[in-house]
N, CA, C and O atoms as a CHARMM CRD file, in Angstrom:
* protein
*
  348
    1    1 ARG  N      8.40400  13.36200  21.98600 PROA 1      0.00000
    2    1 ARG  CA     7.98400  12.16200  21.28600 PROA 1      0.00000
    3    1 ARG  C      9.21200  11.44900  20.72300 PROA 1      0.00000
    4    1 ARG  O     10.21000  12.06600  20.34900 PROA 1      0.00000
    5    2 ASN  N      9.09200  10.14100  20.68000 PROA 2      0.00000
    6    2 ASN  CA    10.19100   9.39900  20.08900 PROA 2      0.00000
    7    2 ASN  C      9.83800   9.00600  18.65700 PROA 2      0.00000
    8    2 ASN  O      8.70700   9.19300  18.21000 PROA 2      0.00000
    9    3 LEU  N     10.80100   8.47200  17.96300 PROA 3      0.00000
   10    3 LEU  CA    10.64300   8.12900  16.55800 PROA 3      0.00000
   11    3 LEU  C      9.50000   7.13100  16.34600 PROA 3      0.00000
   12    3 LEU  O      8.71400   7.27400  15.41000 PROA 3      0.00000
   13    4 ARG  N      9.41300   6.15000  17.19200 PROA 4      0.00000
   14    4 ARG  CA     8.36600   5.12800  17.05300 PROA 4      0.00000
   15    4 ARG  C      6.96800   5.75200  17.17000 PROA 4      0.00000
   16    4 ARG  O      6.05700   5.38800  16.42700 PROA 4      0.00000
   17    5 THR  N      6.81100   6.68600  18.10200 PROA 5      0.00000
   18    5 THR  CA     5.51900   7.35000  18.27700 PROA 5      0.00000
   19    5 THR  C      5.13400   8.12900  17.03000 PROA 5      0.00000
   20    5 THR  O      3.99400   8.05100  16.57200 PROA 5      0.00000
   21    6 TRP  N      6.07500   8.87500  16.48200 PROA 6      0.00000
   22    6 TRP  CA     5.80700   9.63100  15.25500 PROA 6      0.00000
   23    6 TRP  C      5.37100   8.69000  14.13000 PROA 6      0.00000
   24    6 TRP  O      4.39500   8.95200  13.42700 PROA 6      0.00000
   25    7 CYS  N      6.11400   7.58700  13.97200 PROA 7      0.00000
   26    7 CYS  CA     5.78900   6.63900  12.89900 PROA 7      0.00000
   27    7 CYS  C      4.39900   6.04900  13.08000 PROA 7      0.00000
   28    7 CYS  O      3.63900   5.94400  12.11800 PROA 7      0.00000
   29    8 ARG  N      4.07000   5.67100  14.28200 PROA 8      0.00000
   30    8 ARG  CA     2.74300   5.08100  14.53700 PROA 8      0.00000
   31    8 ARG  C      1.62800   6.08000  14.25900 PROA 8      0.00000
   32    8 ARG  O      0.60500   5.73100  13.67000 PROA 8      0.00000
   33    9 MET  N      1.83200   7.33300  14.68800 PROA 9      0.00000
   34    9 MET  CA     0.81100   8.35400  14.42200 PROA 9      0.00000
   35    9 MET  C      0.61100   8.54400  12.92600 PROA 9      0.00000
   36    9 MET  O     -0.52000   8.55700  12.43800 PROA 9      0.00000
   37   10 GLY  N      1.71300   8.69000  12.20200 PROA 10     0.00000
   38   10 GLY  CA     1.62400   8.87300  10.75300 PROA 10     0.00000
   39   10 GLY  C      0.99600   7.67500  10.06700 PROA 10     0.00000
   40   10 GLY  O      0.16000   7.83100   9.17700 PROA 10     0.00000
   41   11 ASP  N      1.39600   6.47700  10.47700 PROA 11     0.00000
   42   11 ASP  CA     0.83200   5.25700   9.88100 PROA 11     0.00000
   43   11 ASP  C     -0.66700   5.15200  10.14900 PROA 11     0.00000
   44   11 ASP  O     -1.43400   4.76200   9.26900 PROA 11     0.00000
   45   12 PHE  N     -1.07700   5.50000  11.36000 PROA 12     0.00000
   46   12 PHE  CA    -2.50700   5.46600  11.70900 PROA 12     0.00000
   47   12 PHE  C     -3.28900   6.42100  10.81100 PROA 12     0.00000
   48   12 PHE  O     -4.33400   6.05200  10.27500 PROA 12     0.00000
   49   13 LEU  N     -2.79500   7.63300  10.64400 PROA 13     0.00000
   50   13 LEU  CA    -3.47100   8.61200   9.79100 PROA 13     0.00000
   51   13 LEU  C     -3.49900   8.14600   8.34200 PROA 13     0.00000
   52   13 LEU  O     -4.49600   8.33600   7.64500 PROA 13     0.00000
   53   14 LEU  N     -2.41400   7.53900   7.89100 PROA 14     0.00000
   54   14 LEU  CA    -2.34900   7.03400   6.52800 PROA 14     0.00000
   55   14 LEU  C     -3.38700   5.93400   6.30100 PROA 14     0.00000
   56   14 LEU  O     -4.08400   5.93000   5.28600 PROA 14     0.00000
   57   15 LYS  N     -3.48400   5.00100   7.25100 PROA 15     0.00000
   58   15 LYS  CA    -4.47000   3.92100   7.13700 PROA 15     0.00000
   59   15 LYS  C     -5.89600   4.45500   7.17100 PROA 15     0.00000
   60   15 LYS  O     -6.80200   3.85900   6.58800 PROA 15     0.00000
   61   16 ALA  N     -6.09200   5.56800   7.84700 PROA 16     0.00000
   62   16 ALA  CA    -7.42000   6.18900   7.91200 PROA 16     0.00000
   63   16 ALA  C     -7.72700   6.99800   6.65500 PROA 16     0.00000
   64   16 ALA  O     -8.81500   7.56000   6.52700 PROA 16     0.00000
   65   17 GLY  N     -6.76800   7.05900   5.72400 PROA 17     0.00000
   66   17 GLY  CA    -6.97400   7.80800   4.49100 PROA 17     0.00000
   67   17 GLY  C     -6.74300   9.29700   4.62600 PROA 17     0.00000
   68   17 GLY  O     -7.10400  10.07000   3.73800 PROA 17     0.00000
   69   18 LEU  N     -6.14200   9.70500   5.73100 PROA 18     0.00000
   70   18 LEU  CA    -5.87000  11.12600   5.98400 PROA 18     0.00000
   71   18 LEU  C     -4.44000  11.44900   5.53700 PROA 18     0.00000
   72   18 LEU  O     -3.54200  11.63800   6.35800 PROA 18     0.00000
   73   19 HSD  N     -4.25500  11.50400   4.22900 PROA 19     0.00000
   74   19 HSD  CA    -2.91800  11.65300   3.65800 PROA 19     0.00000
   75   19 HSD  C     -2.24900  12.97500   4.01700 PROA 19     0.00000
   76   19 HSD  O     -1.06700  13.00000   4.36200 PROA 19     0.00000
   77   20 GLN  N     -2.99000  14.06000   3.93800 PROA 20     0.00000
   78   20 GLN  CA    -2.41300  15.37300   4.27400 PROA 20     0.00000
   79   20 GLN  C     -1.92000  15.38900   5.71400 PROA 20     0.00000
   80   20 GLN  O     -0.83200  15.88300   6.00700 PROA 20     0.00000
   81   21 GLU  N     -2.73000  14.84500   6.59800 PROA 21     0.00000
   82   21 GLU  CA    -2.38900  14.82700   8.01800 PROA 21     0.00000
   83   21 GLU  C     -1.18800  13.91700   8.27700 PROA 21     0.00000
   84   21 GLU  O     -0.31500  14.24800   9.07900 PROA 21     0.00000
   85   22 ALA  N     -1.14800  12.77300   7.59600 PROA 22     0.00000
   86   22 ALA  CA    -0.00400  11.85900   7.73900 PROA 22     0.00000
   87   22 ALA  C      1.27000  12.53400   7.25600 PROA 22     0.00000
   88   22 ALA  O      2.31200  12.43400   7.90400 PROA 22     0.00000
   89   23 ALA  N      1.19100  13.21900   6.12200 PROA 23     0.00000
   90   23 ALA  CA     2.36600  13.92600   5.59600 PROA 23     0.00000
   91   23 ALA  C      2.85200  14.97200   6.59200 PROA 23     0.00000
   92   23 ALA  O      4.05600  15.13000   6.79500 PROA 23     0.00000
   93   24 ALA  N      1.91600  15.68700   7.21300 PROA 24     0.00000
   94   24 ALA  CA     2.28900  16.70700   8.19700 PROA 24     0.00000
   95   24 ALA  C      3.00700  16.07600   9.38900 PROA 24     0.00000
   96   24 ALA  O      3.98600  16.63000   9.88800 PROA 24     0.00000
   97   25 VAL  N      2.52400  14.92000   9.84700 PROA 25     0.00000
   98   25 VAL  CA     3.17000  14.23400  10.96800 PROA 25     0.00000
   99   25 VAL  C      4.57900  13.81600  10.58000 PROA 25     0.00000
  100   25 VAL  O      5.51800  14.01500  11.35000 PROA 25     0.00000
  101   26 PHE  N      4.73700  13.23500   9.38500 PROA 26     0.00000
  102   26 PHE  CA     6.06900  12.79200   8.96300 PROA 26     0.00000
  103   26 PHE  C      7.00300  13.98100   8.75700 PROA 26     0.00000
  104   26 PHE  O      8.19100  13.87800   9.06300 PROA 26     0.00000
  105   27 ARG  N      6.49800  15.11400   8.24500 PROA 27     0.00000
  106   27 ARG  CA     7.34300  16.31100   8.10400 PROA 27     0.00000
  107   27 ARG  C      7.77700  16.82300   9.47700 PROA 27     0.00000
  108   27 ARG  O      8.94000  17.17500   9.67000 PROA 27     0.00000
  109   28 ASP  N      6.84700  16.86300  10.42500 PROA 28     0.00000
  110   28 ASP  CA     7.20000  17.29300  11.78700 PROA 28     0.00000
  111   28 ASP  C      8.23300  16.35300  12.40200 PROA 28     0.00000
  112   28 ASP  O      9.16400  16.79600  13.07400 PROA 28     0.00000
  113   29 ALA  N      8.06400  15.06300  12.16900 PROA 29     0.00000
  114   29 ALA  CA     9.01000  14.08800  12.70500 PROA 29     0.00000
  115   29 ALA  C     10.38800  14.28000  12.08500 PROA 29     0.00000
  116   29 ALA  O     11.40000  14.14200  12.77100 PROA 29     0.00000
  117   30 ILE  N     10.43500  14.59500  10.80000 PROA 30     0.00000
  118   30 ILE  CA    11.71800  14.83100  10.12900 PROA 30     0.00000
  119   30 ILE  C     12.40000  16.06100  10.70400 PROA 30     0.00000
  120   30 ILE  O     13.62800  16.11500  10.76300 PROA 30     0.00000
  121   31 ASP  N     11.62000  17.04800  11.12900 PROA 31     0.00000
  122   31 ASP  CA    12.22000  18.21200  11.79100 PROA 31     0.00000
  123   31 ASP  C     12.95100  17.79200  13.05900 PROA 31     0.00000
  124   31 ASP  O     13.98600  18.36400  13.40200 PROA 31     0.00000
  125   32 THR  N     12.41300  16.78900  13.75800 PROA 32     0.00000
  126   32 THR  CA    13.02000  16.30700  14.99500 PROA 32     0.00000
  127   32 THR  C     14.11900  15.27800  14.72500 PROA 32     0.00000
  128   32 THR  O     15.13600  15.25100  15.41700 PROA 32     0.00000
  129   33 PHE  N     13.90900  14.43900  13.72300 PROA 33     0.00000
  130   33 PHE  CA    14.85000  13.36300  13.37200 PROA 33     0.00000
  131   33 PHE  C     15.22900  13.48700  11.89600 PROA 33     0.00000
  132   33 PHE  O     14.82100  12.65000  11.09000 PROA 33     0.00000
  133   34 PRO  N     16.00200  14.51500  11.52400 PROA 34     0.00000
  134   34 PRO  CA    16.25700  14.78300  10.10300 PROA 34     0.00000
  135   34 PRO  C     17.02800  13.68400   9.37100 PROA 34     0.00000
  136   34 PRO  O     16.95900  13.60600   8.14400 PROA 34     0.00000
  137   35 ASP  N     17.74400  12.85100  10.08200 PROA 35     0.00000
  138   35 ASP  CA    18.54600  11.81600   9.43700 PROA 35     0.00000
  139   35 ASP  C     17.83700  10.46600   9.35200 PROA 35     0.00000
  140   35 ASP  O     18.42700   9.48700   8.89400 PROA 35     0.00000
  141   36 SER  N     16.58400  10.40300   9.78600 PROA 36     0.00000
  142   36 SER  CA    15.85300   9.13600   9.76800 PROA 36     0.00000
  143   36 SER  C     15.45400   8.77700   8.34100 PROA 36     0.00000
  144   36 SER  O     14.56000   9.39300   7.76100 PROA 36     0.00000
  145   37 THR  N     16.11800   7.78400   7.79000 PROA 37     0.00000
  146   37 THR  CA    15.78400   7.36200   6.43100 PROA 37     0.00000
  147   37 THR  C     14.37400   6.78400   6.37300 PROA 37     0.00000
  148   37 THR  O     13.68000   6.93500   5.36800 PROA 37     0.00000
  149   38 TRP  N     13.95400   6.12700   7.44100 PROA 38     0.00000
  150   38 TRP  CA    12.62200   5.53700   7.47200 PROA 38     0.00000
  151   38 TRP  C     11.54700   6.61400   7.36800 PROA 38     0.00000
  152   38 TRP  O     10.55300   6.41700   6.66800 PROA 38     0.00000
  153   39 LEU  N     11.72200   7.74900   8.04800 PROA 39     0.00000
  154   39 LEU  CA    10.74700   8.84100   7.95400 PROA 39     0.00000
  155   39 LEU  C     10.70300   9.42500   6.54900 PROA 39     0.00000
  156   39 LEU  O      9.62900   9.74400   6.03800 PROA 39     0.00000
  157   40 HSD  N     11.85700   9.56400   5.93000 PROA 40     0.00000
  158   40 HSD  CA    11.89900  10.08000   4.55800 PROA 40     0.00000
  159   40 HSD  C     11.19600   9.10800   3.60800 PROA 40     0.00000
  160   40 HSD  O     10.49800   9.53000   2.68700 PROA 40     0.00000
  161   41 PHE  N     11.38300   7.81300   3.83500 PROA 41     0.00000
  162   41 PHE  CA    10.69300   6.80600   3.03700 PROA 41     0.00000
  163   41 PHE  C      9.18400   6.95200   3.19500 PROA 41     0.00000
  164   41 PHE  O      8.45100   6.97800   2.20700 PROA 41     0.00000
  165   42 LYS  N      8.72300   7.04800   4.43800 PROA 42     0.00000
  166   42 LYS  CA     7.29100   7.14900   4.71000 PROA 42     0.00000
  167   42 LYS  C      6.70300   8.42600   4.10500 PROA 42     0.00000
  168   42 LYS  O      5.60700   8.40200   3.54500 PROA 42     0.00000
  169   43 LEU  N      7.42900   9.53400   4.21700 PROA 43     0.00000
  170   43 LEU  CA     6.93500  10.78400   3.63500 PROA 43     0.00000
  171   43 LEU  C      6.86300  10.67000   2.11900 PROA 43     0.00000
  172   43 LEU  O      5.89800  11.13300   1.51200 PROA 43     0.00000
  173   44 GLY  N      7.86000  10.06700   1.50400 PROA 44     0.00000
  174   44 GLY  CA     7.83300   9.86900   0.05800 PROA 44     0.00000
  175   44 GLY  C      6.65800   9.00800  -0.36900 PROA 44     0.00000
  176   44 GLY  O      6.01400   9.27400  -1.38400 PROA 44     0.00000
  177   45 LYS  N      6.38400   7.97500   0.41400 PROA 45     0.00000
  178   45 LYS  CA     5.24700   7.09100   0.13600 PROA 45     0.00000
  179   45 LYS  C      3.93300   7.87600   0.18600 PROA 45     0.00000
  180   45 LYS  O      3.08800   7.72900  -0.69800 PROA 45     0.00000
  181   46 VAL  N      3.76500   8.69600   1.20200 PROA 46     0.00000
  182   46 VAL  CA     2.53900   9.49400   1.33100 PROA 46     0.00000
  183   46 VAL  C      2.40300  10.45800   0.15800 PROA 46     0.00000
  184   46 VAL  O      1.32200  10.60100  -0.41300 PROA 46     0.00000
  185   47 HSD  N      3.50300  11.11800  -0.19900 PROA 47     0.00000
  186   47 HSD  CA     3.43600  12.03800  -1.33600 PROA 47     0.00000
  187   47 HSD  C      3.05100  11.29300  -2.61300 PROA 47     0.00000
  188   47 HSD  O      2.29800  11.81300  -3.43700 PROA 47     0.00000
  189   48 GLY  N      3.56600  10.07900  -2.77400 PROA 48     0.00000
  190   48 GLY  CA     3.19200   9.27700  -3.92600 PROA 48     0.00000
  191   48 GLY  C      1.70800   8.96000  -3.93600 PROA 48     0.00000
  192   48 GLY  O      1.05500   9.03500  -4.97700 PROA 48     0.00000
  193   49 LEU  N      1.18000   8.60600  -2.77200 PROA 49     0.00000
  194   49 LEU  CA    -0.25300   8.30400  -2.67400 PROA 49     0.00000
  195   49 LEU  C     -1.10900   9.52700  -2.97400 PROA 49     0.00000
  196   49 LEU  O     -2.22100   9.40400  -3.48600 PROA 49     0.00000
  197   50 MET  N     -0.58400  10.71200  -2.65100 PROA 50     0.00000
  198   50 MET  CA    -1.32700  11.94700  -2.91300 PROA 50     0.00000
  199   50 MET  C     -1.15000  12.41500  -4.35200 PROA 50     0.00000
  200   50 MET  O     -1.78600  13.38100  -4.77500 PROA 50     0.00000
  201   51 GLY  N     -0.28000  11.72800  -5.11300 PROA 51     0.00000
  202   51 GLY  CA    -0.05300  12.11900  -6.49900 PROA 51     0.00000
  203   51 GLY  C      0.93200  13.24700  -6.66900 PROA 51     0.00000
  204   51 GLY  O      0.99200  13.85800  -7.73600 PROA 51     0.00000
  205   52 ASP  N      1.70700  13.53900  -5.64200 PROA 52     0.00000
  206   52 ASP  CA     2.70100  14.61000  -5.69500 PROA 52     0.00000
  207   52 ASP  C      4.06500  14.00200  -6.01700 PROA 52     0.00000
  208   52 ASP  O      4.89800  13.79500  -5.13500 PROA 52     0.00000
  209   53 GLY  N      4.26600  13.72300  -7.29900 PROA 53     0.00000
  210   53 GLY  CA     5.49600  13.06700  -7.74100 PROA 53     0.00000
  211   53 GLY  C      6.75200  13.86500  -7.45900 PROA 53     0.00000
  212   53 GLY  O      7.79700  13.28800  -7.16300 PROA 53     0.00000
  213   54 GLY  N      6.66800  15.17700  -7.54600 PROA 54     0.00000
  214   54 GLY  CA     7.83800  16.01600  -7.29500 PROA 54     0.00000
  215   54 GLY  C      8.31900  15.90800  -5.85700 PROA 54     0.00000
  216   54 GLY  O      9.51400  15.75400  -5.60400 PROA 54     0.00000
  217   55 ALA  N      7.38100  15.99100  -4.91400 PROA 55     0.00000
  218   55 ALA  CA     7.74500  15.88100  -3.49700 PROA 55     0.00000
  219   55 ALA  C      8.23100  14.47100  -3.18000 PROA 55     0.00000
  220   55 ALA  O      9.15500  14.29900  -2.38500 PROA 55     0.00000
  221   56 ALA  N      7.61900  13.46800  -3.79000 PROA 56     0.00000
  222   56 ALA  CA     8.05800  12.09200  -3.57200 PROA 56     0.00000
  223   56 ALA  C      9.46700  11.89400  -4.11700 PROA 56     0.00000
  224   56 ALA  O     10.29200  11.23100  -3.48900 PROA 56     0.00000
  225   57 ALA  N      9.74000  12.46700  -5.28200 PROA 57     0.00000
  226   57 ALA  CA    11.06900  12.35500  -5.88900 PROA 57     0.00000
  227   57 ALA  C     12.14000  13.00000  -5.01600 PROA 57     0.00000
  228   57 ALA  O     13.27900  12.53500  -4.98500 PROA 57     0.00000
  229   58 MET  N     11.78200  14.06300  -4.31000 PROA 58     0.00000
  230   58 MET  CA    12.74600  14.70000  -3.39600 PROA 58     0.00000
  231   58 MET  C     13.15000  13.73300  -2.28700 PROA 58     0.00000
  232   58 MET  O     14.30400  13.72200  -1.85800 PROA 58     0.00000
  233   59 GLN  N     12.20800  12.92800  -1.82800 PROA 59     0.00000
  234   59 GLN  CA    12.52800  11.95600  -0.77600 PROA 59     0.00000
  235   59 GLN  C     13.39400  10.83100  -1.34100 PROA 59     0.00000
  236   59 GLN  O     14.29200  10.33900  -0.65800 PROA 59     0.00000
  237   60 VAL  N     13.12900  10.42300  -2.58200 PROA 60     0.00000
  238   60 VAL  CA    13.97700   9.41500  -3.22600 PROA 60     0.00000
  239   60 VAL  C     15.39400   9.96300  -3.35300 PROA 60     0.00000
  240   60 VAL  O     16.36800   9.25500  -3.09600 PROA 60     0.00000
  241   61 GLN  N     15.50200  11.22000  -3.74800 PROA 61     0.00000
  242   61 GLN  CA    16.81400  11.84900  -3.90800 PROA 61     0.00000
  243   61 GLN  C     17.56000  11.88300  -2.57400 PROA 61     0.00000
  244   61 GLN  O     18.75200  11.57800  -2.52800 PROA 61     0.00000
  245   62 PHE  N     16.87400  12.25100  -1.49100 PROA 62     0.00000
  246   62 PHE  CA    17.51100  12.23900  -0.17100 PROA 62     0.00000
  247   62 PHE  C     18.00200  10.82900   0.15500 PROA 62     0.00000
  248   62 PHE  O     19.13600  10.64300   0.59500 PROA 62     0.00000
  249   63 LEU  N     17.13900   9.84700  -0.06400 PROA 63     0.00000
  250   63 LEU  CA    17.49100   8.46800   0.27500 PROA 63     0.00000
  251   63 LEU  C     18.64300   7.94500  -0.57300 PROA 63     0.00000
  252   63 LEU  O     19.43400   7.12700  -0.10300 PROA 63     0.00000
  253   64 ASN  N     18.74700   8.40800  -1.81500 PROA 64     0.00000
  254   64 ASN  CA    19.87300   7.98200  -2.66100 PROA 64     0.00000
  255   64 ASN  C     21.21000   8.32200  -2.03200 PROA 64     0.00000
  256   64 ASN  O     22.19600   7.61000  -2.22000 PROA 64     0.00000
  257   65 GLY  N     21.23600   9.41600  -1.28300 PROA 65     0.00000
  258   65 GLY  CA    22.47700   9.82700  -0.63600 PROA 65     0.00000
  259   65 GLY  C     22.72900   9.15400   0.70000 PROA 65     0.00000
  260   65 GLY  O     23.83200   9.24700   1.23900 PROA 65     0.00000
  261   66 THR  N     21.72100   8.47400   1.24700 PROA 66     0.00000
  262   66 THR  CA    21.87700   7.91300   2.58500 PROA 66     0.00000
  263   66 THR  C     21.59500   6.42200   2.66900 PROA 66     0.00000
  264   66 THR  O     22.25400   5.71200   3.42900 PROA 66     0.00000
  265   67 ASN  N     20.62900   5.93900   1.90300 PROA 67     0.00000
  266   67 ASN  CA    20.24900   4.52500   1.96800 PROA 67     0.00000
  267   67 ASN  C     19.70400   4.12500   0.59800 PROA 67     0.00000
  268   67 ASN  O     18.51200   4.26500   0.32300 PROA 67     0.00000
  269   68 GLN  N     20.59200   3.62800  -0.24800 PROA 68     0.00000
  270   68 GLN  CA    20.19500   3.33800  -1.62800 PROA 68     0.00000
  271   68 GLN  C     19.16700   2.22100  -1.72800 PROA 68     0.00000
  272   68 GLN  O     18.36100   2.20800  -2.65800 PROA 68     0.00000
  273   69 ALA  N     19.18100   1.29100  -0.79000 PROA 69     0.00000
  274   69 ALA  CA    18.19200   0.21000  -0.82300 PROA 69     0.00000
  275   69 ALA  C     16.78200   0.76800  -0.59600 PROA 69     0.00000
  276   69 ALA  O     15.84300   0.39900  -1.30100 PROA 69     0.00000
  277   70 LEU  N     16.63900   1.66000   0.39300 PROA 70     0.00000
  278   70 LEU  CA    15.32400   2.27700   0.62400 PROA 70     0.00000
  279   70 LEU  C     14.93400   3.18800  -0.53500 PROA 70     0.00000
  280   70 LEU  O     13.75900   3.26700  -0.89400 PROA 70     0.00000
  281   71 ALA  N     15.91400   3.87600  -1.12100 PROA 71     0.00000
  282   71 ALA  CA    15.63500   4.73600  -2.27100 PROA 71     0.00000
  283   71 ALA  C     15.07700   3.90400  -3.41900 PROA 71     0.00000
  284   71 ALA  O     14.09900   4.29900  -4.05300 PROA 71     0.00000
  285   72 ALA  N     15.68900   2.75900  -3.68800 PROA 72     0.00000
  286   72 ALA  CA    15.22800   1.89500  -4.77100 PROA 72     0.00000
  287   72 ALA  C     13.83300   1.34600  -4.46700 PROA 72     0.00000
  288   72 ALA  O     12.98500   1.25800  -5.35500 PROA 72     0.00000
  289   73 GLN  N     13.60700   0.98000  -3.21600 PROA 73     0.00000
  290   73 GLN  CA    12.29200   0.45000  -2.81800 PROA 73     0.00000
  291   73 GLN  C     11.21100   1.51300  -2.99600 PROA 73     0.00000
  292   73 GLN  O     10.12700   1.22000  -3.50100 PROA 73     0.00000
  293   74 LEU  N     11.50400   2.74400  -2.58200 PROA 74     0.00000
  294   74 LEU  CA    10.52700   3.82200  -2.73000 PROA 74     0.00000
  295   74 LEU  C     10.29400   4.13100  -4.20200 PROA 74     0.00000
  296   74 LEU  O      9.15100   4.32700  -4.61700 PROA 74     0.00000
  297   75 ALA  N     11.35300   4.17700  -4.99300 PROA 75     0.00000
  298   75 ALA  CA    11.21100   4.46200  -6.42200 PROA 75     0.00000
  299   75 ALA  C     10.35700   3.39600  -7.10300 PROA 75     0.00000
  300   75 ALA  O      9.52000   3.72100  -7.94500 PROA 75     0.00000
  301   76 ARG  N     10.56100   2.12100  -6.74500 PROA 76     0.00000
  302   76 ARG  CA     9.73400   1.04600  -7.31500 PROA 76     0.00000
  303   76 ARG  C      8.26900   1.22400  -6.91300 PROA 76     0.00000
  304   76 ARG  O      7.37100   1.09000  -7.74300 PROA 76     0.00000
  305   77 ARG  N      8.04000   1.52300  -5.65100 PROA 77     0.00000
  306   77 ARG  CA     6.67200   1.71200  -5.15900 PROA 77     0.00000
  307   77 ARG  C      5.99900   2.87000  -5.89500 PROA 77     0.00000
  308   77 ARG  O      4.83400   2.76500  -6.28000 PROA 77     0.00000
  309   78 LEU  N      6.71600   3.95800  -6.08900 PROA 78     0.00000
  310   78 LEU  CA     6.14800   5.11900  -6.76800 PROA 78     0.00000
  311   78 LEU  C      5.85300   4.81000  -8.22500 PROA 78     0.00000
  312   78 LEU  O      4.86500   5.29800  -8.77300 PROA 78     0.00000
  313   79 THR  N      6.69600   4.00600  -8.85700 PROA 79     0.00000
  314   79 THR  CA     6.46800   3.62800 -10.24800 PROA 79     0.00000
  315   79 THR  C      5.21100   2.78400 -10.37100 PROA 79     0.00000
  316   79 THR  O      4.42100   2.98000 -11.29500 PROA 79     0.00000
  317   80 VAL  N      5.01700   1.84900  -9.45200 PROA 80     0.00000
  318   80 VAL  CA     3.81700   1.00500  -9.47000 PROA 80     0.00000
  319   80 VAL  C      2.58000   1.85900  -9.22800 PROA 80     0.00000
  320   80 VAL  O      1.58600   1.71500  -9.94000 PROA 80     0.00000
  321   81 GLU  N      2.62300   2.74700  -8.23600 PROA 81     0.00000
  322   81 GLU  CA     1.46700   3.60000  -7.94300 PROA 81     0.00000
  323   81 GLU  C      1.14800   4.50900  -9.10900 PROA 81     0.00000
  324   81 GLU  O     -0.02000   4.74300  -9.41700 PROA 81     0.00000
  325   82 LYS  N      2.18700   5.02900  -9.76500 PROA 82     0.00000
  326   82 LYS  CA     1.97800   5.90100 -10.91300 PROA 82     0.00000
  327   82 LYS  C      1.28600   5.13000 -12.02000 PROA 82     0.00000
  328   82 LYS  O      0.38300   5.65700 -12.67000 PROA 82     0.00000
  329   83 GLY  N      1.69100   3.90100 -12.24100 PROA 83     0.00000
  330   83 GLY  CA     1.08600   3.08200 -13.28000 PROA 83     0.00000
  331   83 GLY  C     -0.36700   2.74100 -12.98400 PROA 83     0.00000
  332   83 GLY  O     -1.18100   2.65700 -13.90300 PROA 83     0.00000
  333   84 THR  N     -0.70100   2.54400 -11.71800 PROA 84     0.00000
  334   84 THR  CA    -2.08000   2.19600 -11.38700 PROA 84     0.00000
  335   84 THR  C     -2.98900   3.41000 -11.40600 PROA 84     0.00000
  336   84 THR  O     -4.20800   3.27200 -11.50400 PROA 84     0.00000
  337   85 ARG  N     -2.41300   4.58900 -11.31400 PROA 85     0.00000
  338   85 ARG  CA    -3.22100   5.81500 -11.35900 PROA 85     0.00000
  339   85 ARG  C     -3.41400   6.31100 -12.79700 PROA 85     0.00000
  340   85 ARG  O     -4.24900   7.17700 -13.06100 PROA 85     0.00000
  341   86 GLY  N     -2.62900   5.74800 -13.71900 PROA 86     0.00000
  342   86 GLY  CA    -2.78600   6.12500 -15.12500 PROA 86     0.00000
  343   86 GLY  C     -2.13700   7.44000 -15.50000 PROA 86     0.00000
  344   86 GLY  O     -2.54800   8.07600 -16.47000 PROA 86     0.00000
  345   87 TYR  N     -1.13500   7.85900 -14.75500 PROA 87     0.00000
  346   87 TYR  CA    -0.43300   9.08900 -15.14800 PROA 87     0.00000
  347   87 TYR  C      1.03000   8.82200 -15.27000 PROA 87     0.00000
  348   87 TYR  O      1.79800   9.72900 -15.59200 PROA 87     0.00000
């Protein structure tokens, strides 16, 4: 599978509300493409949607070392989601 296929599969599962399954796809994709900042962003987003702030923060931390713009974007998204969930 190529990177685009992994992303589409994960995005499809995410849109279907299957967060656990989407996270699994993005984790598997990261095993194949460990340096893909986009996959780390997507995995962090899914963890945020699932309310797993610790796992999401790990993805922000990875991105801080590789792509600070994506790290900032993910951190902002997680802050907004956290505020709308009331925690």
